[in-house]
N, CA, C and O atoms as CSV, one atom per row, in Angstrom:
chain,resi,resn,atom,element,x,y,z
A,1,UNK,N,N,3.035,-74.581,-55.499
A,1,UNK,CA,C,2.888,-75.175,-56.816
A,1,UNK,C,C,2.455,-74.124,-57.831
A,1,UNK,O,O,1.563,-73.320,-57.561
A,2,UNK,N,N,3.077,-74.136,-58.975
A,2,UNK,CA,C,2.778,-73.185,-60.041
A,2,UNK,C,C,1.843,-73.818,-61.061
A,2,UNK,O,O,1.751,-75.041,-61.177
A,3,UNK,N,N,1.155,-72.958,-61.794
A,3,UNK,CA,C,0.298,-73.434,-62.877
A,3,UNK,C,C,1.013,-73.193,-64.191
A,3,UNK,O,O,1.480,-72.091,-64.477
A,4,UNK,N,N,1.087,-74.239,-64.974
A,4,UNK,CA,C,1.751,-74.217,-66.274
A,4,UNK,C,C,0.669,-74.345,-67.332
A,4,UNK,O,O,-0.147,-75.264,-67.259
A,5,UNK,N,N,0.637,-73.456,-68.309
A,5,UNK,CA,C,-0.382,-73.484,-69.349
A,5,UNK,C,C,0.272,-73.759,-70.697
A,5,UNK,O,O,1.246,-73.103,-71.067
A,6,UNK,N,N,-0.262,-74.726,-71.424
A,6,UNK,CA,C,0.211,-75.038,-72.777
A,6,UNK,C,C,-0.814,-74.509,-73.769
A,6,UNK,O,O,-1.968,-74.939,-73.773
A,7,UNK,N,N,-0.383,-73.567,-74.613
A,7,UNK,CA,C,-1.269,-72.953,-75.610
A,7,UNK,C,C,-0.688,-73.155,-76.999
A,7,UNK,O,O,0.506,-72.933,-77.202
A,8,UNK,N,N,-1.492,-73.565,-77.942
A,8,UNK,CA,C,-1.008,-73.685,-79.321
A,8,UNK,C,C,-1.044,-72.321,-80.015
A,8,UNK,O,O,-1.917,-71.499,-79.737
A,9,UNK,N,N,-0.101,-72.092,-80.910
A,9,UNK,CA,C,-0.095,-70.889,-81.729
A,9,UNK,C,C,0.747,-71.133,-82.972
A,9,UNK,O,O,1.515,-72.092,-83.048
A,10,UNK,N,N,0.586,-70.245,-83.940
A,10,UNK,CA,C,1.345,-70.319,-85.184
A,10,UNK,C,C,2.493,-69.319,-85.071
A,10,UNK,O,O,2.273,-68.127,-84.861
A,11,UNK,N,N,3.714,-69.818,-85.213
A,11,UNK,CA,C,4.892,-68.948,-85.118
A,11,UNK,C,C,5.880,-69.387,-86.182
A,11,UNK,O,O,6.218,-70.567,-86.280
A,12,UNK,N,N,6.337,-68.442,-86.971
A,12,UNK,CA,C,7.259,-68.708,-88.072
A,12,UNK,C,C,6.704,-69.741,-89.055
A,12,UNK,O,O,7.444,-70.570,-89.585
A,13,UNK,N,N,5.399,-69.677,-89.288
A,13,UNK,CA,C,4.753,-70.527,-90.275
A,13,UNK,C,C,4.528,-71.964,-89.854
A,13,UNK,O,O,4.204,-72.803,-90.695
A,14,UNK,N,N,4.688,-72.274,-88.580
A,14,UNK,CA,C,4.488,-73.645,-88.113
A,14,UNK,C,C,3.716,-73.638,-86.796
A,14,UNK,O,O,3.712,-72.646,-86.067
A,15,UNK,N,N,3.070,-74.751,-86.510
A,15,UNK,CA,C,2.333,-74.880,-85.255
A,15,UNK,C,C,3.310,-75.109,-84.111
A,15,UNK,O,O,4.219,-75.934,-84.210
A,16,UNK,N,N,3.114,-74.377,-83.034
A,16,UNK,CA,C,3.991,-74.462,-81.878
A,16,UNK,C,C,3.165,-74.665,-80.611
A,16,UNK,O,O,1.974,-74.356,-80.583
A,17,UNK,N,N,3.795,-75.179,-79.575
A,17,UNK,CA,C,3.197,-75.256,-78.249
A,17,UNK,C,C,3.870,-74.184,-77.404
A,17,UNK,O,O,5.075,-74.245,-77.162
A,18,UNK,N,N,3.095,-73.206,-76.956
A,18,UNK,CA,C,3.613,-72.166,-76.076
A,18,UNK,C,C,3.510,-72.619,-74.635
A,18,UNK,O,O,2.469,-73.129,-74.220
A,19,UNK,N,N,4.566,-72.442,-73.869
A,19,UNK,CA,C,4.605,-72.851,-72.471
A,19,UNK,C,C,4.614,-71.581,-71.628
A,19,UNK,O,O,5.612,-70.862,-71.583
A,20,UNK,N,N,3.494,-71.312,-70.962
A,20,UNK,CA,C,3.332,-70.097,-70.193
A,20,UNK,C,C,3.331,-70.425,-68.701
A,20,UNK,O,O,2.624,-71.333,-68.263
A,21,UNK,N,N,4.120,-69.687,-67.923
A,21,UNK,CA,C,4.155,-69.833,-66.473
A,21,UNK,C,C,4.763,-68.586,-65.870
A,21,UNK,O,O,5.405,-67.793,-66.560
A,22,UNK,N,N,4.552,-68.421,-64.564
A,22,UNK,CA,C,5.187,-67.289,-63.892
A,22,UNK,C,C,6.666,-67.613,-63.744
A,22,UNK,O,O,7.033,-68.720,-63.352
A,23,UNK,N,N,7.499,-66.651,-64.057
A,23,UNK,CA,C,8.939,-66.884,-64.139
A,23,UNK,C,C,9.551,-67.182,-62.770
A,23,UNK,O,O,9.536,-66.342,-61.869
A,24,UNK,N,N,10.081,-68.374,-62.636
A,24,UNK,CA,C,10.875,-68.753,-61.470
A,24,UNK,C,C,12.095,-69.492,-61.991
A,24,UNK,O,O,12.079,-70.030,-63.098
A,25,UNK,N,N,13.134,-69.515,-61.204
A,25,UNK,CA,C,14.363,-70.165,-61.668
A,25,UNK,C,C,14.165,-71.668,-61.845
A,25,UNK,O,O,14.733,-72.261,-62.762
A,26,UNK,N,N,13.370,-72.284,-60.983
A,26,UNK,CA,C,13.145,-73.738,-61.089
A,26,UNK,C,C,12.435,-74.074,-62.397
A,26,UNK,O,O,12.836,-74.994,-63.109
A,27,UNK,N,N,11.375,-73.321,-62.711
A,27,UNK,CA,C,10.618,-73.603,-63.936
A,27,UNK,C,C,11.440,-73.273,-65.185
A,27,UNK,O,O,11.353,-73.984,-66.186
A,28,UNK,N,N,12.227,-72.214,-65.135
A,28,UNK,CA,C,13.085,-71.889,-66.279
A,28,UNK,C,C,14.137,-72.969,-66.507
A,28,UNK,O,O,14.455,-73.282,-67.654
A,29,UNK,N,N,14.679,-73.540,-65.441
A,29,UNK,CA,C,15.641,-74.636,-65.587
A,29,UNK,C,C,14.974,-75.874,-66.181
A,29,UNK,O,O,15.564,-76.569,-67.009
A,30,UNK,N,N,13.735,-76.146,-65.752
A,30,UNK,CA,C,12.994,-77.279,-66.331
A,30,UNK,C,C,12.756,-77.065,-67.825
A,30,UNK,O,O,12.863,-77.997,-68.621
A,31,UNK,N,N,12.434,-75.832,-68.192
A,31,UNK,CA,C,12.183,-75.517,-69.599
A,31,UNK,C,C,13.451,-75.676,-70.430
A,31,UNK,O,O,13.395,-76.188,-71.548
A,32,UNK,N,N,14.577,-75.251,-69.904
A,32,UNK,CA,C,15.826,-75.319,-70.664
A,32,UNK,C,C,16.303,-76.747,-70.882
A,32,UNK,O,O,17.123,-76.993,-71.767
A,33,UNK,N,N,15.803,-77.691,-70.092
A,33,UNK,CA,C,16.191,-79.097,-70.262
A,33,UNK,C,C,15.513,-79.756,-71.473
A,33,UNK,O,O,15.949,-80.815,-71.924
A,34,UNK,N,N,14.471,-79.144,-71.986
A,34,UNK,CA,C,13.723,-79.727,-73.103
A,34,UNK,C,C,14.502,-79.516,-74.394
A,34,UNK,O,O,14.937,-78.405,-74.697
A,35,UNK,N,N,14.672,-80.593,-75.146
A,35,UNK,CA,C,15.414,-80.540,-76.401
A,35,UNK,C,C,14.632,-79.732,-77.443
A,35,UNK,O,O,13.449,-79.986,-77.672
A,36,UNK,N,N,15.290,-78.771,-78.064
A,36,UNK,CA,C,14.684,-77.990,-79.140
A,36,UNK,C,C,13.818,-76.835,-78.683
A,36,UNK,O,O,13.143,-76.219,-79.508
A,37,UNK,N,N,13.814,-76.522,-77.404
A,37,UNK,CA,C,12.970,-75.429,-76.912
A,37,UNK,C,C,13.607,-74.089,-77.239
A,37,UNK,O,O,14.830,-73.952,-77.253
A,38,UNK,N,N,12.757,-73.103,-77.501
A,38,UNK,CA,C,13.229,-71.757,-77.836
A,38,UNK,C,C,12.380,-70.739,-77.093
A,38,UNK,O,O,11.262,-71.035,-76.673
A,39,UNK,N,N,12.916,-69.550,-76.937
A,39,UNK,CA,C,12.197,-68.446,-76.313
A,39,UNK,C,C,11.654,-67.528,-77.407
A,39,UNK,O,O,12.380,-67.160,-78.331
A,40,UNK,N,N,10.390,-67.165,-77.301
A,40,UNK,CA,C,9.779,-66.233,-78.241
A,40,UNK,C,C,9.588,-64.891,-77.554
A,40,UNK,O,O,8.823,-64.778,-76.596
A,41,UNK,N,N,10.276,-63.893,-78.040
A,41,UNK,CA,C,10.113,-62.555,-77.485
A,41,UNK,C,C,8.761,-61.979,-77.898
A,41,UNK,O,O,8.176,-61.178,-77.168
A,42,UNK,N,N,8.269,-62.383,-79.057
A,42,UNK,CA,C,6.980,-61.914,-79.550
A,42,UNK,C,C,5.844,-62.365,-78.639
A,42,UNK,O,O,4.980,-61.564,-78.282
A,43,UNK,N,N,5.838,-63.643,-78.260
A,43,UNK,CA,C,4.769,-64.201,-77.444
A,43,UNK,C,C,5.137,-64.283,-75.961
A,43,UNK,O,O,4.302,-64.663,-75.140
A,44,UNK,N,N,6.370,-63.932,-75.613
A,44,UNK,CA,C,6.863,-63.954,-74.224
A,44,UNK,C,C,6.643,-65.313,-73.570
A,44,UNK,O,O,6.074,-65.411,-72.483
A,45,UNK,N,N,7.098,-66.348,-74.246
A,45,UNK,CA,C,6.952,-67.702,-73.703
A,45,UNK,C,C,8.018,-68.609,-74.308
A,45,UNK,O,O,8.637,-68.279,-75.320
A,46,UNK,N,N,8.216,-69.742,-73.675
A,46,UNK,CA,C,9.022,-70.809,-74.250
A,46,UNK,C,C,8.134,-71.557,-75.222
A,46,UNK,O,O,6.924,-71.633,-75.009
A,47,UNK,N,N,8.705,-72.116,-76.296
A,47,UNK,CA,C,7.892,-72.878,-77.235
A,47,UNK,C,C,8.695,-73.993,-77.887
A,47,UNK,O,O,9.917,-73.926,-78.014
A,48,UNK,N,N,7.952,-75.028,-78.297
A,48,UNK,CA,C,8.489,-76.145,-79.076
A,48,UNK,C,C,7.486,-76.443,-80.173
A,48,UNK,O,O,6.332,-76.022,-80.091
A,49,UNK,N,N,7.914,-77.167,-81.200
A,49,UNK,CA,C,6.993,-77.500,-82.283
A,49,UNK,C,C,5.913,-78.456,-81.770
A,49,UNK,O,O,6.143,-79.255,-80.862
A,50,UNK,N,N,4.751,-78.351,-82.369
A,50,UNK,CA,C,3.589,-79.119,-81.923
A,50,UNK,C,C,3.647,-80.527,-82.493
A,50,UNK,O,O,3.367,-80.736,-83.674
A,51,UNK,N,N,4.011,-81.492,-81.656
A,51,UNK,CA,C,3.938,-82.911,-81.995
A,51,UNK,C,C,3.897,-83.720,-80.695
A,51,UNK,O,O,4.140,-83.179,-79.616
A,52,UNK,N,N,3.593,-85.006,-80.802
A,52,UNK,CA,C,3.434,-85.852,-79.619
A,52,UNK,C,C,4.707,-85.948,-78.799
A,52,UNK,O,O,4.669,-85.892,-77.570
A,53,UNK,N,N,5.822,-86.090,-79.474
A,53,UNK,CA,C,7.100,-86.260,-78.786
A,53,UNK,C,C,7.433,-85.036,-77.921
A,53,UNK,O,O,7.846,-85.175,-76.770
A,54,UNK,N,N,7.249,-83.849,-78.484
A,54,UNK,CA,C,7.543,-82.633,-77.727
A,54,UNK,C,C,6.555,-82.424,-76.586
A,54,UNK,O,O,6.931,-81.940,-75.519
A,55,UNK,N,N,5.302,-82.785,-76.805
A,55,UNK,CA,C,4.314,-82.655,-75.737
A,55,UNK,C,C,4.684,-83.560,-74.560
A,55,UNK,O,O,4.599,-83.144,-73.404
A,56,UNK,N,N,5.089,-84.779,-74.850
A,56,UNK,CA,C,5.522,-85.691,-73.784
A,56,UNK,C,C,6.773,-85.159,-73.081
A,56,UNK,O,O,6.896,-85.272,-71.862
A,57,UNK,N,N,7.690,-84.584,-73.843
A,57,UNK,CA,C,8.920,-84.039,-73.261
A,57,UNK,C,C,8.604,-82.882,-72.308
A,57,UNK,O,O,9.219,-82.761,-71.249
A,58,UNK,N,N,7.654,-82.045,-72.685
A,58,UNK,CA,C,7.260,-80.929,-71.820
A,58,UNK,C,C,6.628,-81.456,-70.542
A,58,UNK,O,O,6.963,-81.000,-69.449
A,59,UNK,N,N,5.719,-82.410,-70.670
A,59,UNK,CA,C,5.053,-82.966,-69.489
A,59,UNK,C,C,6.046,-83.665,-68.573
A,59,UNK,O,O,5.946,-83.544,-67.352
A,60,UNK,N,N,7.007,-84.398,-69.143
A,60,UNK,CA,C,8.019,-85.082,-68.325
A,60,UNK,C,C,8.937,-84.089,-67.625
A,60,UNK,O,O,9.306,-84.292,-66.468
A,61,UNK,N,N,9.304,-83.026,-68.314
A,61,UNK,CA,C,10.230,-82.056,-67.751
A,61,UNK,C,C,9.608,-81.293,-66.579
A,61,UNK,O,O,10.290,-80.981,-65.603
A,62,UNK,N,N,8.323,-80.998,-66.681
A,62,UNK,CA,C,7.654,-80.208,-65.652
A,62,UNK,C,C,6.882,-81.060,-64.642
A,62,UNK,O,O,6.160,-80.509,-63.811
A,63,UNK,N,N,7.015,-82.375,-64.692
A,63,UNK,CA,C,6.288,-83.227,-63.747
A,63,UNK,C,C,6.793,-82.954,-62.325
A,63,UNK,O,O,7.998,-82.911,-62.077
A,64,UNK,N,N,5.864,-82.775,-61.415
A,64,UNK,CA,C,6.204,-82.531,-60.023
A,64,UNK,C,C,6.457,-81.081,-59.672
A,64,UNK,O,O,6.650,-80.759,-58.500
A,65,UNK,N,N,6.463,-80.194,-60.659
A,65,UNK,CA,C,6.716,-78.781,-60.370
A,65,UNK,C,C,5.439,-77.958,-60.288
A,65,UNK,O,O,5.472,-76.829,-59.796
A,66,UNK,N,N,4.319,-78.491,-60.755
A,66,UNK,CA,C,3.063,-77.749,-60.704
A,66,UNK,C,C,1.991,-78.408,-61.540
A,66,UNK,O,O,2.188,-79.482,-62.108
A,67,UNK,N,N,0.854,-77.742,-61.604
A,67,UNK,CA,C,-0.273,-78.234,-62.386
A,67,UNK,C,C,-0.109,-77.808,-63.842
A,67,UNK,O,O,0.302,-76.683,-64.128
A,68,UNK,N,N,-0.434,-78.714,-64.750
A,68,UNK,CA,C,-0.333,-78.432,-66.185
A,68,UNK,C,C,-1.741,-78.329,-66.753
A,68,UNK,O,O,-2.537,-79.257,-66.615
A,69,UNK,N,N,-2.050,-77.207,-67.389
A,69,UNK,CA,C,-3.351,-76.977,-68.002
A,69,UNK,C,C,-3.251,-77.281,-69.495
A,69,UNK,O,O,-2.605,-76.551,-70.247
A,70,UNK,N,N,-3.898,-78.364,-69.910
A,70,UNK,CA,C,-3.871,-78.797,-71.319
A,70,UNK,C,C,-5.165,-78.488,-72.056
A,70,UNK,O,O,-5.307,-78.885,-73.212
A,71,UNK,N,N,-6.114,-77.795,-71.435
A,71,UNK,CA,C,-7.437,-77.602,-72.025
A,71,UNK,C,C,-7.381,-76.866,-73.368
A,71,UNK,O,O,-8.060,-77.272,-74.311
A,72,UNK,N,N,-6.594,-75.804,-73.473
A,72,UNK,CA,C,-6.514,-75.057,-74.735
A,72,UNK,C,C,-5.882,-75.891,-75.843
A,72,UNK,O,O,-6.284,-75.795,-77.003
A,73,UNK,N,N,-4.908,-76.696,-75.491
A,73,UNK,CA,C,-4.249,-77.564,-76.466
A,73,UNK,C,C,-5.210,-78.631,-76.971
A,73,UNK,O,O,-5.226,-78.934,-78.164
A,74,UNK,N,N,-6.007,-79.201,-76.081
A,74,UNK,CA,C,-6.974,-80.222,-76.480
A,74,UNK,C,C,-8.039,-79.650,-77.409
A,74,UNK,O,O,-8.408,-80.284,-78.397
A,75,UNK,N,N,-8.536,-78.449,-77.094
A,75,UNK,CA,C,-9.546,-77.804,-77.951
A,75,UNK,C,C,-8.971,-77.558,-79.337
A,75,UNK,O,O,-9.645,-77.799,-80.339
A,76,UNK,N,N,-7.733,-77.080,-79.406
A,76,UNK,CA,C,-7.073,-76.818,-80.689
A,76,UNK,C,C,-6.938,-78.097,-81.506
A,76,UNK,O,O,-7.231,-78.104,-82.702
A,77,UNK,N,N,-6.498,-79.177,-80.869
A,77,UNK,CA,C,-6.290,-80.440,-81.596
A,77,UNK,C,C,-7.604,-81.050,-82.066
A,77,UNK,O,O,-7.655,-81.644,-83.143
A,78,UNK,N,N,-8.671,-80.912,-81.276
A,78,UNK,CA,C,-9.980,-81.415,-81.708
A,78,UNK,C,C,-10.486,-80.649,-82.926
A,78,UNK,O,O,-11.001,-81.244,-83.873
A,79,UNK,N,N,-10.335,-79.319,-82.897
A,79,UNK,CA,C,-10.780,-78.520,-84.038
A,79,UNK,C,C,-9.927,-78.822,-85.265
A,79,UNK,O,O,-10.443,-78.867,-86.382
A,80,UNK,N,N,-8.627,-79.029,-85.066
A,80,UNK,CA,C,-7.747,-79.364,-86.172
A,80,UNK,C,C,-8.168,-80.679,-86.825
A,80,UNK,O,O,-8.140,-80.811,-88.049
A,81,UNK,N,N,-8.558,-81.644,-86.002
A,81,UNK,CA,C,-9.001,-82.935,-86.521
A,81,UNK,C,C,-10.282,-82.774,-87.347
A,81,UNK,O,O,-10.435,-83.416,-88.387
A,82,UNK,N,N,-11.209,-81.912,-86.880
A,82,UNK,CA,C,-12.441,-81.670,-87.626
A,82,UNK,C,C,-12.151,-81.011,-88.965
A,82,UNK,O,O,-12.743,-81.381,-89.979
A,83,UNK,N,N,-11.252,-80.046,-88.979
A,83,UNK,CA,C,-10.933,-79.330,-90.215
A,83,UNK,C,C,-10.210,-80.247,-91.187
A,83,UNK,O,O,-10.469,-80.193,-92.389
A,84,UNK,N,N,-9.313,-81.087,-90.694
A,84,UNK,CA,C,-8.588,-82.018,-91.570
A,84,UNK,C,C,-9.537,-83.001,-92.243
A,84,UNK,O,O,-9.253,-83.476,-93.343
A,85,UNK,N,N,-10.658,-83.313,-91.598
A,85,UNK,CA,C,-11.634,-84.226,-92.195
A,85,UNK,C,C,-12.322,-83.589,-93.394
A,85,UNK,O,O,-12.829,-84.304,-94.257
A,86,UNK,N,N,-12.351,-82.260,-93.468
A,86,UNK,CA,C,-13.010,-81.591,-94.583
A,86,UNK,C,C,-12.075,-81.305,-95.745
A,86,UNK,O,O,-12.536,-80.932,-96.823
A,87,UNK,N,N,-10.787,-81.470,-95.554
A,87,UNK,CA,C,-9.812,-81.160,-96.603
A,87,UNK,C,C,-9.848,-82.243,-97.669
A,87,UNK,O,O,-9.716,-83.432,-97.377
A,88,UNK,N,N,-10.026,-81.818,-98.885
A,88,UNK,CA,C,-10.056,-82.733,-100.020
A,88,UNK,C,C,-8.656,-82.778,-100.606
A,88,UNK,O,O,-8.053,-81.737,-100.868
A,89,UNK,N,N,-8.138,-83.980,-100.811
A,89,UNK,CA,C,-6.798,-84.096,-101.386
A,89,UNK,C,C,-6.856,-83.762,-102.868
A,89,UNK,O,O,-7.728,-84.229,-103.601
A,90,UNK,N,N,-5.913,-82.948,-103.279
A,90,UNK,CA,C,-5.832,-82.515,-104.664
A,90,UNK,C,C,-4.380,-82.215,-104.978
A,90,UNK,O,O,-3.561,-82.146,-104.061
A,91,UNK,N,N,-4.037,-82.036,-106.232
A,91,UNK,CA,C,-2.649,-81.709,-106.562
A,91,UNK,C,C,-2.204,-80.440,-105.844
A,91,UNK,O,O,-2.950,-79.464,-105.766
A,92,UNK,N,N,-0.994,-80.466,-105.327
A,92,UNK,CA,C,-0.473,-79.353,-104.554
A,92,UNK,C,C,0.122,-78.306,-105.482
A,92,UNK,O,O,0.966,-78.617,-106.323
A,93,UNK,N,N,-0.320,-77.064,-105.326
A,93,UNK,CA,C,0.221,-75.955,-106.110
A,93,UNK,C,C,1.279,-75.237,-105.295
A,93,UNK,O,O,1.436,-75.502,-104.103
A,94,UNK,N,N,1.997,-74.340,-105.923
A,94,UNK,CA,C,3.060,-73.613,-105.220
A,94,UNK,C,C,2.494,-72.726,-104.116
A,94,UNK,O,O,3.158,-72.515,-103.101
A,95,UNK,N,N,1.285,-72.204,-104.294
A,95,UNK,CA,C,0.672,-71.366,-103.259
A,95,UNK,C,C,0.314,-72.198,-102.034
A,95,UNK,O,O,0.397,-71.709,-100.907
A,96,UNK,N,N,-0.085,-73.453,-102.245
A,96,UNK,CA,C,-0.452,-74.310,-101.124
A,96,UNK,C,C,0.776,-74.829,-100.384
A,96,UNK,O,O,0.681,-75.171,-99.205
A,97,UNK,N,N,1.914,-74.894,-101.045
A,97,UNK,CA,C,3.130,-75.343,-100.371
A,97,UNK,C,C,3.560,-74.373,-99.290
A,97,UNK,O,O,4.216,-74.760,-98.323
A,98,UNK,N,N,3.187,-73.105,-99.453
A,98,UNK,CA,C,3.564,-72.102,-98.468
A,98,UNK,C,C,2.827,-72.315,-97.144
A,98,UNK,O,O,3.314,-71.901,-96.092
A,99,UNK,N,N,1.660,-72.955,-97.190
A,99,UNK,CA,C,0.890,-73.203,-95.971
A,99,UNK,C,C,1.398,-74.494,-95.342
A,99,UNK,O,O,1.180,-75.580,-95.878
A,100,UNK,N,N,2.076,-74.372,-94.206
A,100,UNK,CA,C,2.617,-75.531,-93.527
A,100,UNK,C,C,1.629,-76.098,-92.518
A,100,UNK,O,O,1.767,-77.246,-92.098
A,101,UNK,N,N,0.645,-75.317,-92.127
A,101,UNK,CA,C,-0.236,-75.703,-91.049
A,101,UNK,C,C,-1.687,-75.642,-91.493
A,101,UNK,O,O,-2.085,-74.736,-92.225
A,102,UNK,N,N,-2.467,-76.606,-91.048
A,102,UNK,CA,C,-3.900,-76.599,-91.326
A,102,UNK,C,C,-4.566,-75.464,-90.566
A,102,UNK,O,O,-5.612,-74.967,-90.982
A,103,UNK,N,N,-3.964,-75.050,-89.450
A,103,UNK,CA,C,-4.519,-73.965,-88.645
A,103,UNK,C,C,-4.380,-72.621,-89.343
A,103,UNK,O,O,-5.044,-71.659,-88.956
A,104,UNK,N,N,-3.543,-72.533,-90.348
A,104,UNK,CA,C,-3.362,-71.279,-91.080
A,104,UNK,C,C,-4.378,-71.142,-92.213
A,104,UNK,O,O,-4.416,-70.102,-92.871
A,105,UNK,N,N,-5.194,-72.153,-92.456
A,105,UNK,CA,C,-6.181,-72.088,-93.528
A,105,UNK,C,C,-7.417,-71.339,-93.075
A,105,UNK,O,O,-7.648,-71.165,-91.878
A,106,UNK,N,N,-8.205,-70.900,-94.031
A,106,UNK,CA,C,-9.431,-70.176,-93.699
A,106,UNK,C,C,-10.480,-71.104,-93.094
A,106,UNK,O,O,-11.343,-70.643,-92.346
A,107,UNK,N,N,-10.428,-72.386,-93.395
A,107,UNK,CA,C,-11.399,-73.329,-92.836
A,107,UNK,C,C,-11.243,-73.462,-91.328
A,107,UNK,O,O,-12.209,-73.783,-90.636
A,108,UNK,N,N,-10.061,-73.224,-90.815
A,108,UNK,CA,C,-9.833,-73.342,-89.372
A,108,UNK,C,C,-10.538,-72.230,-88.609
A,108,UNK,O,O,-10.818,-72.380,-87.420
A,109,UNK,N,N,-10.826,-71.126,-89.270
A,109,UNK,CA,C,-11.482,-69.991,-88.618
A,109,UNK,C,C,-13.001,-70.152,-88.557
A,109,UNK,O,O,-13.686,-69.323,-87.958
A,110,UNK,N,N,-13.531,-71.205,-89.167
A,110,UNK,CA,C,-14.972,-71.437,-89.154
A,110,UNK,C,C,-15.449,-71.888,-87.785
A,110,UNK,O,O,-14.686,-72.452,-87.001
A,111,UNK,N,N,-16.723,-71.632,-87.507
A,111,UNK,CA,C,-17.312,-72.114,-86.257
A,111,UNK,C,C,-17.561,-73.621,-86.370
A,111,UNK,O,O,-17.485,-74.194,-87.456
A,112,UNK,N,N,-17.859,-74.248,-85.231
A,112,UNK,CA,C,-18.106,-75.692,-85.230
A,112,UNK,C,C,-19.294,-76.061,-86.116
A,112,UNK,O,O,-19.253,-77.074,-86.813
A,113,UNK,N,N,-20.350,-75.249,-86.095
A,113,UNK,CA,C,-21.519,-75.512,-86.926
A,113,UNK,C,C,-21.146,-75.495,-88.404
A,113,UNK,O,O,-21.566,-76.369,-89.163
A,114,UNK,N,N,-20.360,-74.502,-88.814
A,114,UNK,CA,C,-19.974,-74.390,-90.226
A,114,UNK,C,C,-18.982,-75.475,-90.635
A,114,UNK,O,O,-18.993,-75.908,-91.787
A,115,UNK,N,N,-18.129,-75.923,-89.721
A,115,UNK,CA,C,-17.218,-77.023,-90.032
A,115,UNK,C,C,-18.010,-78.294,-90.289
A,115,UNK,O,O,-17.691,-79.051,-91.206
A,116,UNK,N,N,-19.044,-78.535,-89.482
A,116,UNK,CA,C,-19.895,-79.711,-89.698
A,116,UNK,C,C,-20.633,-79.613,-91.029
A,116,UNK,O,O,-20.761,-80.610,-91.740
A,117,UNK,N,N,-21.120,-78.418,-91.374
A,117,UNK,CA,C,-21.797,-78.226,-92.658
A,117,UNK,C,C,-20.827,-78.448,-93.815
A,117,UNK,O,O,-21.187,-79.049,-94.827
A,118,UNK,N,N,-19.595,-77.961,-93.661
A,118,UNK,CA,C,-18.581,-78.170,-94.696
A,118,UNK,C,C,-18.257,-79.649,-94.854
A,118,UNK,O,O,-18.090,-80.124,-95.978
A,119,UNK,N,N,-18.168,-80.379,-93.762
A,119,UNK,CA,C,-17.898,-81.823,-93.821
A,119,UNK,C,C,-19.030,-82.553,-94.543
A,119,UNK,O,O,-18.778,-83.445,-95.354
A,120,UNK,N,N,-20.277,-82.175,-94.250
A,120,UNK,CA,C,-21.416,-82.801,-94.946
A,120,UNK,C,C,-21.386,-82.479,-96.441
A,120,UNK,O,O,-21.700,-83.337,-97.266
A,121,UNK,N,N,-21.010,-81.248,-96.792
A,121,UNK,CA,C,-20.938,-80.850,-98.192
A,121,UNK,C,C,-19.848,-81.621,-98.934
A,121,UNK,O,O,-20.056,-82.055,-100.067
A,122,UNK,N,N,-18.694,-81.791,-98.303
A,122,UNK,CA,C,-17.602,-82.558,-98.922
A,122,UNK,C,C,-18.027,-84.001,-99.130
A,122,UNK,O,O,-17.738,-84.592,-100.170
A,123,UNK,N,N,-18.708,-84.570,-98.149
A,123,UNK,CA,C,-19.214,-85.942,-98.281
A,123,UNK,C,C,-20.214,-86.038,-99.427
A,123,UNK,O,O,-20.196,-86.997,-100.198
A,124,UNK,N,N,-21.085,-85.038,-99.533
A,124,UNK,CA,C,-22.074,-85.023,-100.609
A,124,UNK,C,C,-21.391,-84.978,-101.978
A,124,UNK,O,O,-21.807,-85.671,-102.906
A,125,UNK,N,N,-20.342,-84.160,-102.099
A,125,UNK,CA,C,-19.619,-84.075,-103.372
A,125,UNK,C,C,-18.916,-85.387,-103.707
A,125,UNK,O,O,-18.861,-85.786,-104.870
A,126,UNK,N,N,-18.380,-86.055,-102.693
A,126,UNK,CA,C,-17.715,-87.343,-102.933
A,126,UNK,C,C,-18.731,-88.403,-103.383
A,126,UNK,O,O,-18.429,-89.226,-104.248
A,127,UNK,N,N,-19.916,-88.380,-102.803
A,127,UNK,CA,C,-20.938,-89.344,-103.207
A,127,UNK,C,C,-21.412,-89.109,-104.637
A,127,UNK,O,O,-21.791,-90.051,-105.334
A,128,UNK,N,N,-21.391,-87.862,-105.067
A,128,UNK,CA,C,-21.772,-87.540,-106.438
A,128,UNK,C,C,-20.614,-87.702,-107.420
A,128,UNK,O,O,-20.765,-87.459,-108.617
A,129,UNK,N,N,-19.462,-88.113,-106.904
A,129,UNK,CA,C,-18.250,-88.318,-107.701
A,129,UNK,C,C,-17.738,-87.021,-108.312
A,129,UNK,O,O,-17.187,-87.026,-109.413
A,130,UNK,N,N,-17.920,-85.904,-107.596
A,130,UNK,CA,C,-17.390,-84.619,-108.036
A,130,UNK,C,C,-16.028,-84.328,-107.424
A,130,UNK,O,O,-15.409,-83.316,-107.755
A,131,UNK,N,N,-15.557,-85.181,-106.554
A,131,UNK,CA,C,-14.308,-84.871,-105.853
A,131,UNK,C,C,-13.106,-85.188,-106.717
A,131,UNK,O,O,-11.969,-84.990,-106.289
């Protein structure tokens, strides 16, 4: 049994799920069956865009071929949810349109302690009607 690791990363300006495993013909055939999958020479892995449908497709395609490690993907999605809670909706400018992913923002690079402080600050501003 092989170990399959799913890692999130930003590639071509969008969030992707990287599928990492030791190269065998069986696993490569399973990967090629997934709709929309591509090979990244930069990251040396197969990848698909990050969404629920693709995640289910990856899990279904590789079921029975080995263990799937989702820990890195879960950590990424939890942090993304925390950062999205701090984002204040405002009119979109042309510079913000270029950012397709919340993970590409500077707030995503903050530690958990600072994300919580930022969330409290945003709440404080909303209560004061400054938002």
